[in-house]
C-alpha positions as CSV (number, residue, x, y, z in Angstrom):
1,M,0.0,0.0,0.0
2,K,2.8,2.4,0.9
3,K,4.4,1.8,-2.6
4,I,1.1,2.6,-4.3
5,L,0.6,5.8,-2.4
6,T,4.3,6.8,-3.1
7,L,3.8,6.2,-6.8
8,L,0.5,8.0,-6.8
9,F,2.2,11.0,-5.0
10,L,5.0,11.0,-7.5
11,A,2.7,10.9,-10.5
12,V,0.6,13.8,-9.1
13,T,3.7,15.8,-8.3
14,A,5.1,15.3,-11.8
15,M,1.8,16.4,-13.4
16,T,1.9,19.5,-11.2
17,F,5.4,20.4,-12.3
18,V,4.6,20.0,-16.0
19,S,1.5,22.3,-15.8
20,C,3.4,24.9,-13.8
21,N,6.3,24.9,-16.3
22,D,4.4,26.8,-18.9
23,D,3.3,29.3,-16.3
24,E,6.9,29.8,-15.1
25,I,8.1,30.3,-18.7
26,A,5.4,33.0,-19.3
27,A,6.3,34.7,-15.9
28,T,10.0,34.8,-16.9
29,L,9.1,36.2,-20.4
30,D,7.2,39.1,-18.7
31,G,9.1,42.3,-19.3
32,V,11.2,44.3,-21.8
33,W,13.8,42.6,-24.0
34,E,16.3,44.0,-26.6
35,G,18.5,42.3,-29.0
36,H,18.8,41.1,-32.6
37,V,17.3,38.6,-35.0
38,S,19.6,36.9,-37.5
39,L,17.8,36.8,-40.8
40,G,18.7,34.6,-43.7
41,R,21.8,32.6,-44.6
42,W,23.9,35.8,-44.9
43,N,23.5,36.4,-41.2
44,S,22.1,39.9,-41.7
45,Y,20.8,41.3,-38.4
46,Q,17.7,43.3,-37.4
47,Y,17.6,45.1,-34.1
48,V,14.4,44.3,-32.1
49,D,12.8,45.5,-28.9
50,I,10.0,43.2,-27.6
51,E,7.8,43.3,-24.5
52,F,5.7,40.5,-23.1
53,Y,2.8,41.3,-20.8
54,R,1.5,38.1,-19.1
55,D,-2.3,38.3,-18.8
56,E,-3.0,34.8,-17.6
57,Y,-0.9,32.0,-16.2
58,S,0.7,31.0,-19.5
59,A,-0.6,33.6,-21.9
60,G,-0.6,37.3,-22.6
61,N,0.1,39.9,-25.2
62,G,2.9,42.2,-26.2
63,V,4.5,44.5,-28.7
64,E,7.6,44.1,-30.9
65,Y,9.5,47.0,-32.4
66,D,11.5,46.1,-35.6
67,Y,14.1,48.8,-36.4
68,Q,14.6,49.6,-40.0
69,S,17.9,50.6,-41.7
70,N,16.5,54.1,-42.3
71,G,16.1,54.8,-38.6
72,T,12.4,54.2,-38.2
73,Y,10.7,51.2,-36.6
74,I,7.6,49.1,-37.2
75,E,5.3,48.4,-34.2
76,C,4.0,44.8,-34.2
77,P,1.4,44.0,-31.5
78,F,0.9,40.3,-30.7
79,T,-0.6,37.7,-28.4
80,F,1.3,34.7,-27.0
81,K,0.6,31.4,-25.3
82,V,3.1,28.9,-23.9
83,V,2.0,25.3,-24.7
84,N,4.2,22.3,-23.5
85,G,7.2,24.6,-23.4
86,T,6.8,26.0,-26.9
87,I,6.0,29.8,-27.1
88,F,3.3,30.5,-29.8
89,M,3.0,34.2,-31.0
90,E,0.2,35.6,-33.2
91,Y,0.7,39.1,-34.6
92,D,-2.2,41.5,-35.2
93,D,-1.5,41.2,-39.0
94,G,-2.3,37.5,-38.8
95,S,1.3,36.2,-39.1
96,R,2.2,33.5,-36.6
97,V,5.5,32.1,-35.2
98,A,6.6,29.5,-32.7
99,I,9.7,29.7,-30.5
100,R,11.6,26.5,-29.8
101,N,15.1,25.4,-29.0
102,Y,15.4,28.4,-26.7
103,S,17.3,29.3,-23.6
104,L,15.5,31.6,-21.1
105,T,16.8,33.1,-17.9
106,D,15.9,36.2,-15.9
107,T,18.3,38.2,-18.1
108,Q,18.9,36.4,-21.4
109,F,16.6,34.9,-24.0
110,S,17.8,33.2,-27.2
111,G,16.4,30.7,-29.5
112,D,14.8,30.0,-32.9
113,F,11.7,31.2,-34.7
114,Y,9.7,28.6,-36.6
115,E,6.5,28.8,-38.7
116,W,3.4,28.1,-36.7
117,V,1.1,26.1,-38.9
118,G,-2.2,24.5,-38.0
119,S,-3.2,23.9,-34.5
120,Y,0.0,24.3,-32.5
121,S,2.0,22.5,-35.2
122,I,5.5,23.7,-36.1
123,G,6.7,24.3,-39.6
124,N,10.0,25.4,-41.1
125,Y,12.8,27.3,-39.4
126,I,12.7,31.1,-39.9
127,A,15.4,32.8,-37.9
128,H,17.6,32.9,-34.7
129,F,17.4,35.6,-32.0
130,E,19.3,36.8,-29.0
131,F,17.6,39.1,-26.5
132,Y,18.7,40.6,-23.2
133,K,16.3,41.9,-20.5
134,V,16.4,45.6,-19.9
135,T,14.5,48.1,-17.6
136,S,13.7,50.7,-20.2
137,W,13.2,51.2,-24.0
138,R,15.6,52.7,-26.4
139,H,12.8,54.8,-27.9
140,T,9.8,56.6,-26.4
141,R,7.1,54.0,-26.1
142,Y,4.2,56.3,-25.9
143,S,5.0,58.3,-29.0
144,S,4.9,57.1,-32.6
145,Y,7.9,59.4,-33.4
146,H,11.6,58.9,-33.0
147,Y,14.8,60.6,-34.0
148,V,16.6,59.5,-37.1
149,G,20.3,59.3,-37.3
150,N,22.4,61.4,-34.9
151,P,20.7,62.1,-31.6
152,T,21.3,65.8,-32.2
153,D,19.5,65.6,-35.5
154,T,16.3,67.5,-35.5
155,Q,14.7,65.5,-38.3
156,I,11.9,63.3,-37.1
157,E,10.2,60.6,-39.1
158,R,6.7,59.2,-38.4
159,N,6.5,55.5,-37.6
160,I,4.9,53.7,-40.5
161,N,3.2,50.4,-39.7
162,K,3.6,48.2,-42.8
């Protein structure tokens, strides 16, 4: 009887840890991250700011800022959900990605973007990313303007969502 109760206890404990793992991943994601995404086989890089807001235990929303070579950025709102350790992101424009093969700590987040096809199914590899947690943004979050070029430059371009 003691063996059966011990095995039952271990099984319930294991299920509890599995269900909490997605919640813990989402909790660690919560916050502001900066870094770059390596695009294509020529290893060109795009600078990215991204913020995750956890709404529920393992889900939430956020916004990604993709910086362009002309000094402007594109704002990309999204929702996310962590399912069995995979992070699924759906952007407001309908595009969807999954994050797998990642490393996540309180200060660093790196991994790979994949196509998200069907119901939580993973498609082809898209890109690799490396982000670092920060306490503030490089740009003014509450304005759709930002300075182009030299910080003393007075030219301001309007953010264009493409």
